[in-house]
DRENDO-1510 file (C-alpha; in Angstrom, 1 decimal, always signed):
<recs>
REC; n; res; u; v; w
REC; 1; MET; +35.8; +76.2; +178.6 .
REC; 2; ASP; +33.9; +78.9; +176.7 .
REC; 3; LYS; +32.4; +82.1; +178.4 .
REC; 4; LYS; +28.8; +81.3; +177.4 .
REC; 5; LEU; +29.1; +77.5; +178.6 .
REC; 6; SER; +30.9; +79.0; +181.8 .
REC; 7; LYS; +27.9; +81.7; +182.3 .
REC; 8; ASP; +25.3; +78.7; +181.9 .
REC; 9; ILE; +27.2; +76.6; +184.5 .
REC; 10; LEU; +26.9; +79.6; +187.1 .
REC; 11; ASN; +23.2; +80.1; +185.8 .
REC; 12; THR; +22.3; +76.7; +186.3 .
REC; 13; VAL; +23.9; +75.9; +189.5 .
REC; 14; SER; +22.5; +79.3; +191.1 .
REC; 15; LYS; +18.9; +78.3; +189.9 .
REC; 16; LYS; +19.4; +74.6; +191.4 .
REC; 17; THR; +20.6; +75.6; +194.6 .
REC; 18; GLY; +19.1; +78.7; +195.1 .
REC; 19; LYS; +22.1; +80.5; +196.1 .
REC; 20; PRO; +24.4; +82.7; +193.9 .
REC; 21; ILE; +27.9; +81.3; +192.9 .
REC; 22; SER; +30.8; +83.2; +192.0 .
REC; 23; GLU; +32.7; +82.8; +188.8 .
REC; 24; THR; +35.8; +83.3; +191.1 .
REC; 25; SER; +34.9; +80.8; +193.5 .
REC; 26; ILE; +34.2; +78.1; +190.3 .
REC; 27; LYS; +37.8; +78.9; +189.1 .
REC; 28; LYS; +39.6; +78.7; +192.3 .
REC; 29; ILE; +38.5; +75.2; +192.9 .
REC; 30; ALA; +38.8; +74.5; +189.3 .
REC; 31; SER; +42.7; +75.9; +189.4 .
REC; 32; GLY; +43.2; +73.0; +191.9 .
REC; 33; VAL; +42.1; +70.0; +189.6 .
REC; 34; SER; +44.8; +68.3; +187.5 .
REC; 35; PRO; +44.1; +64.8; +185.5 .
REC; 36; LYS; +45.8; +63.1; +188.7 .
REC; 37; THR; +43.1; +64.6; +191.1 .
REC; 38; LEU; +40.4; +62.4; +188.8 .
REC; 39; GLN; +42.5; +59.2; +189.4 .
REC; 40; SER; +42.3; +59.3; +193.2 .
REC; 41; ASP; +39.1; +58.3; +194.9 .
REC; 42; ALA; +40.1; +60.6; +197.9 .
REC; 43; GLN; +40.8; +63.5; +195.7 .
REC; 44; ILE; +37.7; +63.2; +194.1 .
REC; 45; ARG; +35.8; +62.9; +197.5 .
REC; 46; GLN; +37.5; +66.3; +198.3 .
REC; 47; LEU; +36.5; +67.9; +195.3 .
REC; 48; VAL; +32.8; +66.9; +195.6 .
REC; 49; LYS; +32.9; +68.3; +199.3 .
REC; 50; GLN; +34.7; +71.8; +198.1 .
REC; 51; VAL; +31.8; +72.1; +195.5 .
REC; 52; SER; +29.5; +71.2; +197.9 .
REC; 53; ALA; +30.5; +73.6; +200.7 .
REC; 54; MET; +30.9; +76.4; +197.6 .
REC; 55; ALA; +27.3; +75.7; +196.7 .
REC; 56; GLY; +25.8; +75.5; +200.0 .
REC; 57; VAL; +24.3; +72.4; +199.3 .
REC; 58; PRO; +24.9; +69.2; +201.5 .
REC; 59; VAL; +26.0; +66.0; +199.8 .
REC; 60; THR; +25.5; +62.7; +201.8 .
REC; 61; GLU; +28.3; +60.1; +202.0 .
REC; 62; GLU; +26.1; +57.8; +199.6 .
REC; 63; THR; +26.0; +60.5; +196.9 .
REC; 64; ILE; +29.6; +61.1; +197.2 .
REC; 65; ARG; +30.3; +57.5; +196.6 .
REC; 66; GLU; +28.1; +57.3; +193.6 .
REC; 67; ILE; +29.6; +60.7; +192.3 .
REC; 68; THR; +33.3; +59.2; +192.8 .
REC; 69; SER; +32.3; +55.6; +191.2 .
REC; 70; ALA; +30.7; +57.5; +188.3 .
REC; 71; VAL; +33.8; +59.6; +187.7 .
REC; 72; ARG; +36.2; +56.7; +188.0 .
REC; 73; LYS; +34.2; +54.3; +185.8 .
REC; 74; SER; +33.6; +57.1; +183.1 .
REC; 75; GLY; +37.4; +57.8; +182.6 .
REC; 76; LEU; +36.8; +61.1; +183.2 .
REC; 77; ASN; +39.6; +63.4; +182.3 .
REC; 78; LEU; +40.2; +67.4; +182.0 .
REC; 79; ASN; +39.9; +66.8; +178.0 .
REC; 80; ASN; +36.2; +66.0; +177.9 .
REC; 81; LEU; +35.1; +67.6; +181.1 .
REC; 82; GLU; +33.3; +70.5; +179.1 .
REC; 83; GLY; +31.4; +67.7; +177.5 .
REC; 84; LEU; +30.2; +66.6; +180.6 .
REC; 85; MET; +29.3; +69.9; +181.6 .
REC; 86; LYS; +27.3; +70.7; +178.6 .
REC; 87; MET; +25.4; +67.1; +179.4 .
REC; 88; MET; +24.7; +68.1; +182.9 .
REC; 89; LEU; +23.0; +71.4; +182.1 .
REC; 90; LYS; +20.5; +69.2; +179.9 .
REC; 91; LYS; +19.4; +67.8; +182.9 .
</recs>
């Protein structure tokens, strides 16, 4: 992921949550993500909860289910994660 995109993500998350997010925090979570992570509902749920806790933004069980379902249906993998992040930044 290029540095400009990383900085855009940090700025967007900080603006939307009203809380500063460090690049180190994001890298720590990202380092534990593998293609296998995105194939397991339990691991996707855990990842969503980690990001939620890092951002200090509560996420309902319904939202976690929706995110998990969307990730599984999209066939999301680490190779197209950057494209997904760019799309999300436009919202």
